[in-house]
C-alpha positions as CSV (number, residue, x, y, z in Angstrom):
1,M,-5.6,13.2,28.7
2,Y,-2.5,14.0,26.6
3,F,-0.8,10.8,27.9
4,F,-3.8,8.9,26.7
5,Q,-3.5,10.4,23.2
6,V,0.1,9.5,23.1
7,I,-0.6,5.9,24.2
8,A,-3.4,5.7,21.6
9,D,-1.2,6.9,18.9
10,N,1.6,4.4,19.8
11,V,-0.9,1.5,19.8
12,G,-2.5,2.8,16.5
13,D,1.0,2.9,14.9
14,N,1.7,-0.8,15.7
15,V,-1.8,-1.9,14.7
16,G,-1.9,0.0,11.4
17,D,1.7,0.5,10.2
18,I,3.1,-2.8,11.4
19,A,0.4,-5.4,11.8
20,G,-1.8,-3.9,9.1
21,M,0.9,-3.3,6.6
22,G,2.6,-6.7,7.3
23,S,-0.7,-8.6,6.7
24,D,-1.4,-6.6,3.6
25,L,1.9,-7.3,2.0
26,F,1.8,-10.9,3.1
27,G,-1.6,-11.2,1.4
28,S,-0.1,-9.8,-1.8
29,Y,2.7,-12.3,-1.6
30,A,0.4,-15.2,-1.0
31,E,-2.0,-14.2,-3.7
32,S,0.7,-13.5,-6.3
33,S,2.3,-17.0,-5.5
34,C,-1.1,-18.6,-5.9
35,A,-1.8,-16.8,-9.2
36,A,1.7,-17.9,-10.5
37,L,1.2,-21.5,-9.4
38,F,-2.3,-21.6,-10.8
39,V,-1.1,-20.5,-14.3
40,A,1.9,-22.7,-14.1
41,S,-0.3,-25.7,-13.4
42,I,-1.7,-25.3,-16.9
43,S,1.7,-24.8,-18.5
44,S,3.8,-27.7,-20.2
45,F,5.8,-28.1,-17.0
46,G,2.6,-28.4,-15.0
47,I,1.2,-31.0,-17.3
48,S,4.5,-32.9,-17.4
49,H,4.7,-32.7,-13.5
50,D,8.1,-30.9,-13.6
51,F,8.1,-30.2,-9.9
52,V,11.3,-27.9,-9.9
53,A,9.9,-25.7,-12.7
54,M,6.4,-25.7,-11.0
55,S,8.1,-24.4,-7.8
56,F,9.7,-21.4,-9.6
57,P,7.6,-18.9,-7.8
58,L,8.4,-20.4,-4.4
59,I,12.1,-20.5,-5.3
60,I,11.9,-16.8,-6.0
61,S,10.5,-16.2,-2.5
62,A,13.3,-18.3,-0.9
63,M,15.9,-16.4,-2.8
64,G,14.3,-13.2,-1.5
65,I,14.7,-14.3,2.1
66,V,18.4,-15.0,1.6
67,V,19.0,-11.6,-0.2
68,C,17.3,-9.7,2.5
69,L,19.2,-11.4,5.3
70,I,22.5,-10.3,3.4
71,T,21.1,-6.8,3.0
72,T,20.3,-6.6,6.7
73,L,23.9,-7.6,7.7
74,L,25.3,-5.0,5.3
75,A,23.1,-2.2,6.8
76,T,23.9,-3.1,10.4
77,E,27.5,-4.0,10.1
78,L,29.0,-1.8,7.3
79,F,27.0,1.4,7.1
80,E,27.3,3.2,10.4
81,I,24.9,6.2,10.8
82,K,26.7,9.1,12.5
83,N,24.0,11.9,12.2
84,V,20.4,12.3,11.4
85,T,20.9,13.5,7.8
86,E,22.2,9.9,6.9
87,I,19.1,8.1,8.0
88,E,17.0,8.3,4.8
89,P,20.0,7.7,2.4
90,T,20.9,4.6,4.4
91,L,17.4,3.3,4.3
92,K,17.2,4.0,0.5
93,R,20.6,2.3,0.1
94,Q,19.0,-0.9,1.6
95,L,16.4,-0.9,-1.1
96,L,18.9,-0.5,-3.8
97,I,21.3,-3.1,-2.5
98,S,18.5,-5.7,-2.0
99,T,17.3,-5.0,-5.6
100,V,20.6,-5.4,-7.2
101,L,21.5,-8.7,-5.2
102,M,18.0,-10.0,-6.0
103,T,18.5,-9.4,-9.6
104,A,21.6,-11.6,-9.6
105,G,19.7,-14.2,-7.5
106,I,16.9,-14.3,-10.0
107,A,19.4,-14.8,-12.9
108,M,20.8,-17.8,-11.0
109,V,17.6,-19.5,-10.1
110,S,16.1,-18.9,-13.7
111,F,19.0,-20.7,-15.2
112,F,19.0,-23.7,-12.9
113,A,15.3,-24.1,-12.1
114,L,13.6,-23.7,-15.4
115,P,13.8,-25.7,-18.6
116,S,15.4,-23.9,-21.6
117,E,12.0,-23.7,-23.3
118,F,8.4,-24.4,-22.2
119,T,4.8,-23.6,-23.2
120,I,2.2,-21.5,-21.5
121,Y,-1.4,-22.2,-22.2
122,N,-3.4,-19.1,-21.6
123,F,-6.6,-17.6,-22.9
124,G,-7.0,-20.6,-25.1
125,S,-3.8,-20.1,-26.9
126,E,-0.2,-21.4,-26.6
127,K,2.9,-19.3,-26.0
128,T,6.5,-20.6,-26.1
129,V,8.6,-19.1,-23.3
130,K,12.3,-19.4,-22.7
131,Y,13.9,-19.3,-19.3
132,W,15.4,-15.9,-19.8
133,H,12.1,-14.5,-20.5
134,L,11.0,-15.2,-16.9
135,F,14.2,-13.6,-15.7
136,F,13.1,-10.4,-17.4
137,C,9.6,-10.6,-16.2
138,V,10.7,-11.0,-12.5
139,S,13.4,-8.3,-12.9
140,I,11.1,-5.8,-14.5
141,G,8.6,-6.2,-11.5
142,L,11.5,-5.9,-9.1
143,W,12.9,-2.7,-10.6
144,A,9.4,-1.3,-11.1
145,G,9.0,-1.6,-7.3
146,L,12.3,0.2,-6.7
147,V,11.1,3.1,-9.0
148,I,7.8,3.3,-7.1
149,G,9.6,3.4,-3.8
150,Y,12.0,6.2,-4.9
151,T,9.2,8.2,-6.3
152,T,7.2,7.9,-3.2
153,E,10.2,9.0,-1.2
154,Y,10.7,12.0,-3.4
155,Y,7.1,13.1,-2.9
156,T,6.8,12.4,0.7
157,S,10.3,13.3,2.2
158,N,10.8,16.8,3.7
159,A,14.3,16.6,2.2
160,Y,12.9,17.5,-1.3
161,S,11.0,20.4,-2.8
162,P,7.4,18.8,-3.1
163,V,7.0,18.6,0.7
164,Q,8.8,21.9,1.3
165,D,6.4,23.6,-1.1
166,V,3.5,22.1,0.8
167,A,5.0,23.5,4.0
168,D,5.6,26.9,2.5
169,S,1.9,27.0,1.4
170,C,1.0,27.0,5.1
171,R,1.9,30.7,5.2
172,T,-1.5,31.6,3.8
173,G,-3.5,29.1,5.9
174,A,-5.0,25.5,5.9
175,A,-6.9,26.0,2.7
176,T,-3.7,26.5,0.5
177,N,-2.0,23.7,2.4
178,V,-4.8,21.3,1.5
179,I,-4.7,22.4,-2.1
180,F,-1.0,22.0,-2.4
181,G,-1.2,18.6,-0.7
182,L,-3.9,17.4,-3.0
183,A,-2.0,18.5,-6.0
184,L,1.1,16.8,-4.8
185,G,-0.8,13.4,-4.4
186,Y,-2.4,13.6,-7.8
187,K,1.1,14.4,-9.4
188,S,2.8,11.6,-7.5
189,V,0.7,9.1,-9.4
190,I,2.3,9.7,-12.8
191,I,5.6,7.9,-12.4
192,P,4.4,4.8,-10.5
193,I,1.6,4.3,-13.1
194,F,4.0,4.3,-15.9
195,A,6.3,1.9,-14.0
196,I,3.5,-0.5,-13.5
197,A,2.3,0.0,-17.1
198,I,5.8,-0.8,-18.6
199,A,6.1,-3.9,-16.2
200,I,2.8,-5.2,-17.4
201,Y,3.5,-4.7,-21.1
202,V,7.0,-6.3,-20.9
203,S,6.0,-9.2,-18.6
204,F,2.8,-10.0,-20.6
205,S,4.6,-9.8,-23.9
206,L,7.3,-12.2,-22.7
207,A,5.2,-14.8,-20.8
208,A,1.4,-13.8,-20.8
209,M,-0.3,-13.9,-17.4
210,Y,2.3,-16.0,-15.9
211,G,4.9,-13.3,-16.6
212,I,2.7,-10.8,-14.8
213,A,2.3,-13.1,-11.8
214,V,6.0,-13.6,-11.4
215,A,6.5,-9.8,-12.0
216,A,4.4,-9.3,-8.9
217,L,6.5,-11.8,-7.1
218,G,9.6,-9.9,-8.2
219,M,8.2,-6.6,-6.8
220,L,7.6,-8.4,-3.5
221,S,10.8,-10.5,-3.4
222,T,12.5,-7.9,-1.2
223,I,9.5,-7.8,1.1
224,A,11.5,-8.3,4.2
225,T,13.7,-5.2,3.5
226,G,10.6,-3.3,2.7
227,L,8.8,-4.3,5.9
228,A,12.0,-3.5,7.8
229,I,12.2,0.1,6.6
230,D,8.3,0.4,7.0
231,A,8.4,-0.6,10.7
232,Y,11.1,1.9,11.2
233,G,8.6,4.7,11.1
234,P,6.1,3.6,13.9
235,I,9.1,2.5,16.0
236,S,10.6,6.0,15.9
237,D,7.3,7.6,16.3
238,N,6.6,5.5,19.5
239,A,10.1,6.3,20.7
240,G,9.2,10.0,20.5
241,G,6.0,9.6,22.3
242,I,7.7,7.7,25.1
243,A,10.5,10.4,25.3
244,E,7.9,13.2,25.7
245,M,5.8,11.3,28.3
246,A,9.0,10.6,30.4
247,G,9.9,14.3,30.3
248,M,13.3,13.7,28.6
249,S,15.4,16.6,27.3
250,H,14.5,18.7,24.3
251,K,17.5,17.3,22.4
252,I,16.3,13.7,22.7
253,R,12.9,14.8,21.4
254,E,14.6,16.6,18.4
255,R,16.3,13.3,17.6
256,T,13.2,11.3,17.8
257,D,11.4,13.8,15.5
258,A,14.1,13.5,13.0
259,L,13.9,9.7,13.1
260,D,10.1,9.9,12.9
261,A,10.2,12.2,9.8
262,A,12.4,9.6,8.1
263,G,10.1,6.9,9.3
264,N,7.1,8.7,7.7
265,T,8.8,8.5,4.4
266,T,9.8,4.9,4.8
267,A,6.3,4.1,5.7
268,A,5.1,5.8,2.6
269,I,7.6,3.7,0.5
270,G,6.1,0.5,2.1
271,K,2.7,1.6,1.1
272,G,3.9,2.3,-2.4
273,F,5.2,-1.2,-2.7
274,A,2.0,-2.6,-1.4
275,I,-0.1,-0.6,-3.9
276,G,2.1,-1.4,-6.9
277,S,2.3,-5.1,-6.1
278,A,-1.5,-5.2,-5.5
279,A,-2.0,-3.9,-9.1
280,L,0.1,-6.7,-10.5
281,V,-1.4,-9.4,-8.2
282,S,-4.8,-8.3,-9.1
283,L,-4.1,-8.3,-12.8
284,A,-2.7,-11.9,-12.5
285,L,-5.7,-13.0,-10.5
286,F,-7.9,-11.3,-13.1
287,G,-6.1,-13.3,-15.8
288,A,-6.7,-16.5,-13.8
289,F,-10.4,-15.6,-13.4
290,V,-10.8,-15.0,-17.1
291,S,-9.2,-18.4,-17.9
292,R,-11.2,-20.2,-15.3
293,A,-14.5,-18.6,-16.4
294,G,-13.8,-19.6,-19.9
295,I,-13.8,-16.1,-21.4
296,K,-11.7,-15.7,-24.5
297,T,-11.8,-11.9,-24.8
298,V,-13.1,-9.0,-22.8
299,D,-14.5,-6.5,-25.1
300,V,-15.0,-3.1,-23.4
301,L,-17.3,-2.0,-26.3
302,T,-19.8,-4.6,-25.3
303,P,-22.5,-3.1,-23.0
304,K,-22.2,-5.9,-20.4
305,V,-18.5,-5.2,-19.9
306,F,-18.8,-1.4,-20.1
307,I,-21.4,-1.2,-17.4
308,G,-19.2,-3.3,-15.2
309,L,-16.2,-1.2,-16.0
310,I,-17.7,2.1,-15.0
311,V,-19.3,0.6,-11.9
312,G,-15.9,-0.9,-11.0
313,A,-14.1,2.4,-11.3
314,M,-16.7,3.9,-9.0
315,L,-16.1,1.4,-6.2
316,P,-12.8,2.8,-4.8
317,Y,-14.5,6.2,-4.3
318,W,-17.4,4.5,-2.5
319,F,-15.2,2.5,-0.3
320,S,-12.9,5.4,0.5
321,A,-15.9,7.6,1.3
322,M,-17.1,4.9,3.9
323,T,-13.7,4.4,5.4
324,M,-13.0,8.1,5.8
325,K,-16.5,8.9,7.2
326,S,-15.9,6.0,9.7
327,V,-12.6,7.7,10.9
328,G,-14.3,11.1,11.0
329,S,-17.3,9.9,13.1
330,A,-15.1,8.0,15.5
331,A,-12.9,11.0,15.9
332,L,-16.1,13.2,16.5
333,K,-17.2,10.9,19.2
334,M,-13.8,11.0,20.8
335,V,-13.7,14.7,20.8
336,E,-17.1,15.0,22.3
337,E,-16.2,12.5,25.1
338,V,-13.0,14.4,25.9
339,R,-15.1,17.6,26.1
340,R,-17.6,15.9,28.3
341,Q,-15.0,14.7,30.7
342,F,-13.3,18.2,31.0
343,N,-16.8,19.8,31.7
344,T,-18.1,17.2,34.1
345,I,-15.1,15.7,36.1
346,P,-14.0,18.1,38.9
347,G,-10.2,18.6,39.0
348,L,-9.5,17.3,35.5
349,M,-8.3,20.6,34.2
350,E,-6.0,21.2,37.1
351,G,-4.5,17.7,36.9
352,T,-5.7,16.5,40.3
353,T,-8.1,13.8,38.9
354,K,-7.5,11.1,36.3
355,P,-9.6,11.0,33.2
356,D,-12.0,8.2,32.3
357,Y,-9.6,6.3,30.0
358,A,-11.9,3.2,29.5
359,T,-14.6,5.1,27.8
360,C,-12.2,6.6,25.2
361,V,-10.7,3.2,24.6
362,K,-14.2,1.7,24.1
363,I,-15.1,4.4,21.5
364,S,-12.0,3.6,19.6
365,T,-12.3,-0.2,19.7
366,D,-16.0,-0.2,19.0
367,A,-15.5,2.1,16.0
368,S,-12.7,0.0,14.6
369,L,-14.9,-3.1,14.5
370,K,-18.4,-1.7,13.8
371,E,-17.5,0.8,11.1
372,M,-15.6,-1.6,9.0
373,I,-18.6,-3.8,8.5
374,P,-20.1,-1.8,5.5
375,P,-16.9,-1.4,3.5
376,G,-16.3,-5.1,4.2
377,A,-19.7,-5.9,2.9
378,L,-19.2,-3.8,-0.2
379,V,-16.0,-5.8,-1.0
380,M,-17.6,-9.2,-0.4
381,L,-21.0,-8.7,-2.0
382,T,-20.0,-6.8,-5.1
383,P,-18.4,-9.9,-7.0
384,L,-21.3,-12.2,-5.8
385,I,-24.1,-9.7,-7.1
386,A,-22.2,-8.9,-10.3
387,G,-21.4,-12.4,-11.2
388,T,-24.8,-13.9,-10.2
389,F,-27.1,-11.4,-11.7
390,F,-25.0,-9.9,-14.6
391,G,-22.6,-12.6,-15.6
392,V,-18.8,-13.1,-16.0
393,E,-18.5,-10.5,-18.7
394,T,-19.9,-7.7,-16.5
395,L,-17.8,-9.0,-13.5
396,A,-14.7,-8.9,-15.5
397,G,-15.5,-5.3,-16.3
398,V,-16.0,-4.6,-12.6
399,L,-12.7,-6.1,-11.7
400,A,-10.8,-4.2,-14.4
401,G,-12.5,-0.9,-13.4
402,S,-11.8,-1.3,-9.7
403,L,-8.2,-2.1,-10.5
404,V,-7.6,0.8,-12.8
405,S,-9.3,3.3,-10.5
406,G,-8.3,1.8,-7.2
407,V,-4.5,1.9,-7.8
408,Q,-4.5,5.5,-8.6
409,V,-6.7,6.6,-5.8
410,A,-4.6,4.6,-3.3
411,I,-1.3,6.0,-4.5
412,S,-2.7,9.6,-4.4
413,A,-4.2,9.2,-1.0
414,S,-1.1,7.7,0.7
415,N,1.4,10.1,-0.8
416,T,-0.9,13.1,0.1
417,G,-1.2,12.0,3.6
418,G,2.5,11.4,4.0
419,A,3.4,14.8,2.5
420,W,1.1,16.6,4.9
421,D,2.4,14.7,7.9
422,N,6.1,15.6,7.0
423,A,5.3,19.1,6.1
424,K,4.2,19.6,9.7
425,K,7.3,17.9,11.1
426,Y,9.4,20.0,8.7
427,I,8.1,23.1,10.3
428,E,8.4,21.7,13.8
429,A,12.0,20.6,13.4
430,G,13.3,24.0,12.0
431,A,16.3,22.5,10.6
432,S,16.7,25.1,7.9
433,E,16.3,28.8,7.6
434,H,13.2,28.2,5.5
435,A,11.7,25.9,8.0
436,R,12.5,28.3,10.9
437,S,10.7,31.2,9.0
438,L,7.5,29.1,9.2
439,G,7.7,28.1,12.9
440,P,7.8,27.7,15.7
441,K,5.1,25.4,17.1
442,G,2.0,27.3,17.7
443,S,2.6,29.8,14.8
444,D,-0.1,30.2,12.2
445,P,1.7,28.2,9.6
446,H,2.2,25.4,12.1
447,K,-1.6,25.4,12.9
448,A,-2.4,25.1,9.2
449,A,0.1,22.2,8.9
450,V,-1.5,20.5,11.8
451,I,-4.9,20.7,10.0
452,G,-3.4,19.2,6.9
453,D,-1.8,16.4,8.9
454,T,-5.2,15.7,10.5
455,V,-6.9,15.5,7.1
456,G,-4.1,13.4,5.8
457,D,-4.1,10.7,8.5
458,P,-7.3,8.9,7.3
459,L,-6.1,9.2,3.7
460,K,-2.6,7.6,4.3
461,D,-3.5,5.3,7.2
462,T,-7.0,4.1,6.4
463,S,-8.4,4.8,2.8
464,G,-5.2,4.5,0.8
465,P,-3.7,1.1,2.1
466,S,-7.2,-0.4,2.4
467,L,-7.9,-0.1,-1.3
468,N,-5.3,-2.9,-1.7
469,I,-7.7,-5.1,0.0
470,L,-10.6,-4.0,-2.2
471,I,-8.9,-4.9,-5.5
472,K,-7.3,-8.0,-4.3
473,L,-10.1,-9.6,-2.4
474,M,-12.5,-9.0,-5.2
475,A,-10.3,-10.7,-7.7
476,V,-9.7,-13.6,-5.3
477,E,-13.5,-14.1,-4.6
478,S,-14.3,-13.9,-8.3
479,L,-11.6,-16.5,-9.1
480,V,-13.1,-18.9,-6.5
481,F,-16.7,-18.6,-7.8
482,A,-15.7,-18.3,-11.5
483,P,-17.1,-21.8,-12.5
484,F,-20.5,-21.0,-10.8
485,F,-20.8,-17.6,-12.4
486,A,-19.9,-19.1,-15.8
487,T,-22.7,-21.8,-15.4
488,H,-25.4,-20.0,-13.6
489,G,-24.5,-16.2,-13.8
490,G,-26.3,-13.5,-15.8
491,L,-29.8,-14.0,-14.4
492,I,-30.8,-10.4,-15.3
493,F,-29.8,-10.8,-19.0
494,K,-31.5,-14.2,-19.2
495,L,-34.8,-12.6,-18.3
496,F,-34.6,-10.2,-21.3
């Protein structure tokens, strides 16, 4: 039965941290490109059919591919890792190198691809923009992403005091571990939100909604490097599971645990990039929706807008409640099935009989499909209901509320889960005197850390990352149906 758990964990890492995160970041990239191209199409170079200038968002993406290739070569050829303590610094160095190189690349493409001056038509007004304005817009998004990545690393790596404090709280049981972990997650929101806020203000001031769209592209321009270090985590985790199943030496398992701990941090960094970029992408799509729906201003003091705002802010909590309950109910069924097999299959406890793997696999696969229907329906139906029955002003409030609330809940959930996971690994590794005082495996502090890790898994692997989909998909759907909502929406208000 233990082997089944390891295999399931390995498969789950590939599905969630590689396929899931990859598709999420790809979706952000595609949506930010669409938002930038849409706003560019109503600018002066869109009207004058200046193809090169229109393609500026795509040129940024192409430059990002070249930069990430160079970064990969530098990481594999020049920086040789000689011990486990160099793993995280090397991975962080890749982020920094790719950001610096991308800044130079953005300066080059901005100078050659854009006219010296052009006009953006947005929200019914005209804004004159110079090519260096867009350089700063893309750059501010790029460096805001680096700030988010480094902040996430600080709050989720067991090399720093926040996670060590969470591990130390396990001395007095699981309750204090949970309290410290939640506090860490809430606190970790502060710097990323300021980084996103500064990026939004600067980019909007320079180039309106087009600036925000290309800032989102800037944050995602080093996506290849981000995905590489994100995939490092599940690969290391899978290697550890294979090593333990194969009965390899304790030293090998210690190395894989060290790699896995670094991988948890890099996976959290990837989630931070995804959440930060989702905020900028959703705001750019929100601007496109407002423009397409013909709304000139969104006044939060208007009752129509405010009710949408407060309902939209509630949606991430409703969505998270459904996804976490889905994980909990699936886990409950799995535990009950394992207990049933131990009680009813003769020889299973002695290891002379094989367990019924197929039933456990069926529980997991059925839950992954059926339990996601209600959250998916919430995301898909909310814009349709709000736009059709309450109109575009209320829907604008819903989108703004879900964006503001969803980003903060997502960052908090992802970092809390990552911190709990690494606090457990910090105790298990026993690499310092402080860590050894909390261990070894099986001690009361370690048991408390395991409980925290169990609570944190649905936060960091399910609810947190999936909130990106909530805020992005609602914005995309609203943009698609904006003309219909503008013409036929607001049925409730038309009756009164």
